[in-house]
MDAnalysis code that builds the backbone (N, CA, C; Angstrom):
import MDAnalysis as mda
import numpy as np

u = mda.Universe.empty(330, n_residues=110, atom_resindex=np.repeat(np.arange(110), 3), trajectory=True)
u.add_TopologyAttr("name", ["N", "CA", "C"] * 110)
u.add_TopologyAttr("resid", np.arange(1, 111))
u.add_TopologyAttr("resname", ["UNK", "UNK", "UNK", "UNK", "UNK", "UNK", "UNK", "UNK", "UNK", "UNK", "UNK", "UNK", "UNK", "UNK", "UNK", "UNK", "UNK", "UNK", "UNK", "UNK", "UNK", "UNK", "UNK", "UNK", "UNK", "UNK", "UNK", "UNK", "UNK", "UNK", "UNK", "UNK", "UNK", "UNK", "UNK", "UNK", "UNK", "UNK", "UNK", "UNK", "UNK", "UNK", "UNK", "UNK", "UNK", "UNK", "UNK", "UNK", "UNK", "UNK", "UNK", "UNK", "UNK", "UNK", "UNK", "UNK", "UNK", "UNK", "UNK", "UNK", "UNK", "UNK", "UNK", "UNK", "UNK", "UNK", "UNK", "UNK", "UNK", "UNK", "UNK", "UNK", "UNK", "UNK", "UNK", "UNK", "UNK", "UNK", "UNK", "UNK", "UNK", "UNK", "UNK", "UNK", "UNK", "UNK", "UNK", "UNK", "UNK", "UNK", "UNK", "UNK", "UNK", "UNK", "UNK", "UNK", "UNK", "UNK", "UNK", "UNK", "UNK", "UNK", "UNK", "UNK", "UNK", "UNK", "UNK", "UNK", "UNK", "UNK"])
u.atoms.positions = np.array([
    [-31.550, 9.869, -29.541],
    [-30.834, 8.594, -29.668],
    [-29.898, 8.451, -28.470],
    [-29.954, 7.312, -27.798],
    [-29.109, 7.035, -26.636],
    [-27.864, 6.289, -27.198],
    [-26.727, 6.832, -26.740],
    [-25.465, 6.211, -27.130],
    [-24.915, 5.361, -25.933],
    [-24.656, 4.150, -26.176],
    [-24.040, 3.300, -25.066],
    [-22.537, 3.306, -25.273],
    [-21.816, 3.786, -24.308],
    [-20.344, 3.877, -24.435],
    [-19.790, 2.442, -24.627],
    [-18.793, 2.421, -25.462],
    [-18.051, 1.150, -25.751],
    [-17.002, 0.996, -24.696],
    [-16.960, -0.179, -24.130],
    [-15.936, -0.422, -23.095],
    [-15.033, -1.581, -23.627],
    [-13.727, -1.273, -23.665],
    [-12.757, -2.278, -24.169],
    [-12.492, -3.313, -23.094],
    [-11.987, -4.423, -23.561],
    [-11.617, -5.462, -22.607],
    [-10.542, -5.017, -21.574],
    [-9.649, -4.203, -22.062],
    [-8.615, -3.626, -21.148],
    [-9.236, -2.798, -20.079],
    [-10.277, -2.001, -20.395],
    [-10.996, -1.195, -19.374],
    [-11.723, -2.078, -18.404],
    [-12.338, -3.110, -18.933],
    [-13.123, -4.008, -18.023],
    [-12.085, -4.723, -17.103],
    [-10.942, -5.168, -17.613],
    [-9.897, -5.763, -16.798],
    [-9.374, -4.857, -15.742],
    [-9.192, -3.539, -16.099],
    [-8.748, -2.601, -15.134],
    [-9.763, -2.398, -14.014],
    [-11.061, -2.296, -14.389],
    [-12.131, -2.112, -13.429],
    [-12.201, -3.333, -12.478],
    [-12.068, -4.530, -13.068],
    [-12.062, -5.752, -12.245],
    [-10.933, -5.727, -11.275],
    [-9.682, -5.452, -11.747],
    [-8.545, -5.354, -10.884],
    [-8.688, -4.375, -9.759],
    [-9.268, -3.215, -10.078],
    [-9.456, -2.177, -9.031],
    [-10.469, -2.654, -8.054],
    [-11.517, -3.294, -8.573],
    [-12.556, -3.808, -7.552],
    [-12.006, -4.839, -6.676],
    [-11.123, -5.744, -7.214],
    [-10.491, -6.751, -6.340],
    [-9.550, -6.053, -5.317],
    [-8.772, -5.133, -5.793],
    [-7.868, -4.452, -4.911],
    [-8.631, -3.719, -3.752],
    [-9.700, -3.109, -4.066],
    [-10.521, -2.372, -3.060],
    [-11.093, -3.396, -2.038],
    [-11.600, -4.499, -2.581],
    [-12.235, -5.485, -1.727],
    [-11.169, -6.148, -0.834],
    [-10.026, -6.377, -1.390],
    [-8.949, -6.997, -0.574],
    [-8.529, -6.030, 0.541],
    [-8.331, -4.739, 0.212],
    [-8.003, -3.746, 1.203],
    [-9.031, -3.759, 2.371],
    [-10.331, -3.785, 2.018],
    [-11.345, -3.822, 3.035],
    [-11.215, -5.058, 3.848],
    [-11.062, -6.264, 3.234],
    [-11.006, -7.535, 4.012],
    [-9.818, -7.486, 4.995],
    [-8.748, -6.862, 4.634],
    [-7.563, -6.836, 5.487],
    [-7.579, -5.633, 6.468],
    [-8.546, -4.737, 6.336],
    [-8.613, -3.575, 7.278],
    [-9.061, -4.091, 8.688],
    [-8.899, -3.199, 9.631],
    [-9.379, -3.570, 11.035],
    [-10.822, -3.963, 11.052],
    [-11.651, -3.410, 10.200],
    [-13.093, -3.726, 10.196],
    [-13.376, -4.976, 9.359],
    [-12.372, -5.456, 8.527],
    [-12.630, -6.560, 7.696],
    [-12.534, -7.841, 8.408],
    [-13.121, -8.865, 7.813],
    [-13.114, -10.242, 8.383],
    [-11.789, -10.935, 8.384],
    [-10.894, -10.392, 7.535],
    [-9.540, -11.042, 7.398],
    [-8.428, -10.183, 8.046],
    [-8.753, -9.309, 8.955],
    [-7.753, -8.504, 9.623],
    [-6.790, -9.446, 10.309],
    [-5.486, -9.468, 9.992],
    [-4.625, -10.466, 10.450],
    [-4.430, -10.541, 12.025],
    [-4.724, -9.426, 12.678],
    [-4.387, -9.389, 14.103],
    [-5.612, -9.488, 15.068],
    [-6.697, -9.928, 14.446],
    [-7.802, -10.388, 15.320],
    [-7.364, -11.707, 15.909],
    [-7.632, -11.914, 17.210],
    [-7.079, -13.081, 17.860],
    [-7.384, -14.420, 17.110],
    [-8.587, -14.604, 16.607],
    [-8.898, -15.845, 15.896],
    [-8.169, -15.964, 14.577],
    [-7.952, -14.852, 13.928],
    [-7.171, -14.827, 12.656],
    [-5.709, -15.087, 12.871],
    [-5.171, -14.567, 13.978],
    [-3.794, -14.796, 14.352],
    [-3.599, -16.301, 14.650],
    [-4.500, -16.857, 15.386],
    [-4.441, -18.306, 15.692],
    [-4.516, -19.138, 14.382],
    [-5.391, -18.797, 13.487],
    [-5.502, -19.532, 12.253],
    [-4.227, -19.442, 11.433],
    [-3.677, -18.322, 11.336],
    [-2.339, -18.193, 10.565],
    [-1.255, -19.059, 11.205],
    [-1.224, -19.075, 12.520],
    [-0.211, -19.971, 13.193],
    [-0.511, -21.386, 12.966],
    [-1.798, -21.754, 13.014],
    [-2.175, -23.146, 12.848],
    [-1.890, -23.639, 11.401],
    [-1.925, -22.708, 10.411],
    [-1.667, -23.071, 9.063],
    [-0.198, -22.950, 8.652],
    [0.683, -22.573, 9.497],
    [2.071, -22.428, 9.172],
    [2.628, -23.804, 8.794],
    [3.557, -23.792, 7.901],
    [4.279, -25.041, 7.544],
    [5.012, -25.482, 8.807],
    [5.217, -26.789, 8.947],
    [5.860, -27.411, 10.013],
    [7.324, -26.883, 10.296],
    [8.006, -26.682, 9.160],
    [9.386, -26.161, 9.320],
    [9.356, -24.758, 9.840],
    [8.353, -23.948, 9.491],
    [8.302, -22.617, 10.002],
    [7.939, -22.606, 11.511],
    [7.020, -23.504, 11.860],
    [6.638, -23.671, 13.230],
    [7.804, -24.010, 14.123],
    [8.707, -24.873, 13.532],
    [9.874, -25.304, 14.286],
    [10.853, -24.154, 14.489],
    [10.890, -23.203, 13.552],
    [11.783, -22.077, 13.622],
    [11.335, -21.009, 14.694],
    [10.057, -20.917, 14.916],
    [9.550, -19.930, 15.874],
    [10.207, -19.998, 17.205],
    [10.214, -21.141, 17.892],
    [10.902, -21.222, 19.239],
    [12.369, -20.913, 19.078],
    [13.063, -21.306, 18.017],
    [14.488, -20.998, 17.874],
    [14.683, -19.516, 17.741],
    [13.882, -18.837, 16.954],
    [13.940, -17.392, 16.861],
    [13.693, -16.698, 18.163],
    [12.661, -17.192, 18.876],
    [12.333, -16.546, 20.165],
    [13.488, -16.742, 21.121],
    [14.100, -17.965, 21.098],
    [15.203, -18.285, 22.056],
    [16.365, -17.351, 21.766],
    [16.739, -17.158, 20.480],
    [17.795, -16.254, 20.097],
    [17.467, -14.815, 20.582],
    [16.278, -14.375, 20.327],
    [15.922, -13.073, 20.701],
    [15.998, -12.875, 22.230],
    [15.653, -13.869, 23.038],
    [15.754, -13.828, 24.451],
    [17.185, -13.926, 24.932],
    [17.987, -14.763, 24.289],
    [19.299, -15.036, 24.731],
    [20.161, -13.761, 24.571],
    [20.047, -13.086, 23.435],
    [20.894, -11.956, 23.183],
    [20.289, -10.654, 23.828],
    [19.057, -10.676, 24.102],
    [18.375, -9.596, 24.817],
    [18.689, -8.195, 24.173],
    [18.737, -8.257, 22.867],
    [19.003, -6.976, 22.158],
    [17.690, -6.660, 21.375],
    [17.558, -5.365, 21.218],
    [16.322, -4.907, 20.557],
    [16.284, -5.450, 19.069],
    [17.484, -5.460, 18.476],
    [17.469, -5.935, 17.023],
    [17.078, -7.412, 16.919],
    [17.480, -8.244, 17.891],
    [17.057, -9.654, 17.799],
    [15.544, -9.815, 18.038],
    [14.988, -9.012, 18.939],
    [13.605, -9.028, 19.173],
    [12.841, -8.491, 17.976],
    [13.311, -7.463, 17.390],
    [12.695, -6.865, 16.193],
    [12.744, -7.826, 15.073],
    [13.855, -8.522, 14.882],
    [13.963, -9.492, 13.822],
    [12.936, -10.577, 13.969],
    [12.812, -11.097, 15.225],
    [11.781, -12.159, 15.543],
    [10.357, -11.604, 15.212],
    [10.092, -10.489, 15.624],
    [8.741, -9.880, 15.421],
    [8.456, -9.667, 13.943],
    [9.483, -9.168, 13.145],
    [9.279, -8.909, 11.785],
    [9.049, -10.250, 11.012],
    [9.822, -11.288, 11.415],
    [9.625, -12.603, 10.747],
    [8.181, -13.091, 11.033],
    [7.813, -13.004, 12.279],
    [6.470, -13.590, 12.658],
    [5.398, -12.716, 11.931],
    [5.471, -11.395, 11.928],
    [4.511, -10.583, 11.215],
    [4.499, -10.880, 9.738],
    [5.610, -11.151, 9.125],
    [5.636, -11.440, 7.675],
    [4.843, -12.688, 7.411],
    [5.040, -13.723, 8.193],
    [4.378, -14.987, 7.997],
    [2.871, -14.804, 8.130],
    [2.432, -14.099, 9.187],
    [1.042, -13.890, 9.397],
    [0.417, -13.028, 8.264],
    [1.087, -11.969, 7.925],
    [0.622, -11.128, 6.852],
    [0.538, -11.828, 5.532],
    [1.552, -12.572, 5.199],
    [1.576, -13.346, 3.963],
    [0.381, -14.317, 3.899],
    [0.085, -14.990, 4.982],
    [-0.965, -15.956, 5.024],
    [-2.317, -15.243, 4.718],
    [-2.579, -14.119, 5.409],
    [-3.849, -13.460, 5.238],
    [-3.893, -12.646, 3.890],
    [-2.733, -12.231, 3.444],
    [-2.762, -11.556, 2.123],
    [-3.196, -12.488, 0.992],
    [-2.685, -13.727, 1.034],
    [-3.095, -14.713, 0.079],
    [-4.562, -15.099, 0.198],
    [-4.987, -15.248, 1.424],
    [-6.410, -15.631, 1.650],
    [-7.289, -14.512, 1.241],
    [-6.960, -13.256, 1.543],
    [-7.843, -12.142, 1.154],
    [-7.805, -11.933, -0.374],
    [-6.693, -12.209, -1.027],
    [-6.646, -12.138, -2.482],
    [-7.648, -13.131, -3.116],
    [-7.669, -14.412, -2.593],
    [-8.582, -15.409, -3.105],
    [-10.017, -15.019, -2.900],
    [-10.314, -14.575, -1.704],
    [-11.696, -14.218, -1.335],
    [-12.129, -12.980, -2.132],
    [-11.297, -11.960, -2.241],
    [-11.654, -10.791, -2.973],
    [-11.962, -11.084, -4.458],
    [-11.191, -11.933, -5.056],
    [-11.457, -12.343, -6.441],
    [-12.811, -13.016, -6.517],
    [-13.076, -13.917, -5.634],
    [-14.494, -14.622, -5.636],
    [-15.537, -13.626, -5.398],
    [-15.382, -12.713, -4.469],
    [-16.439, -11.761, -4.130],
    [-16.738, -10.906, -5.359],
    [-15.706, -10.371, -6.000],
    [-15.899, -9.506, -7.106],
    [-16.453, -10.259, -8.291],
    [-15.998, -11.418, -8.579],
    [-16.539, -12.196, -9.693],
    [-18.008, -12.490, -9.565],
    [-18.456, -12.632, -8.293],
    [-19.924, -12.844, -8.022],
    [-20.794, -11.622, -8.386],
    [-20.211, -10.422, -8.131],
    [-21.023, -9.218, -8.267],
    [-20.487, -8.253, -9.296],
    [-19.531, -8.594, -10.116],
    [-18.896, -7.658, -11.014],
    [-19.778, -7.211, -12.133],
    [-19.942, -5.878, -12.330],
    [-20.649, -5.262, -13.424],
    [-19.754, -4.150, -13.960],
    [-19.031, -4.374, -15.039],
    [-18.022, -3.417, -15.481],
    [-18.688, -2.108, -15.921],
    [-19.983, -2.079, -16.261],
    [-20.564, -0.876, -16.709],
    [-21.183, -0.099, -15.559],
    [-21.236, -0.636, -14.359],
    [-21.757, 0.027, -13.228],
    [-20.851, 0.048, -12.065],
    [-19.745, 0.819, -12.228],
    [-18.763, 0.933, -11.146],
    [-19.018, 2.171, -10.295],
    [-19.298, 1.942, -9.064],
    [-19.524, 3.097, -8.180],
    [-18.488, 3.219, -7.161],
])
């Protein structure tokens, strides 16, 4: 007699979440299509910035140049990187969920 293991909804949800997390990590990796620092992805993130954020970029760059301190330049770079990473993190999250939903089989996790 073959026994089919019972899988609870919580286990299925955990497997789904893990599959989404792994897919998202791949999408954001250097080999993934959503790696934030590919030139075309960087351009897309900048193009999709809110207008008020775009207006702040030159101001931040000006302050960083004016004070010519490493901390001002680092603050500018961190702010810019956060905006780009946030954009691609959200995009990768949406795509990973769609990808996993399309192919998800909770009983066949490899």
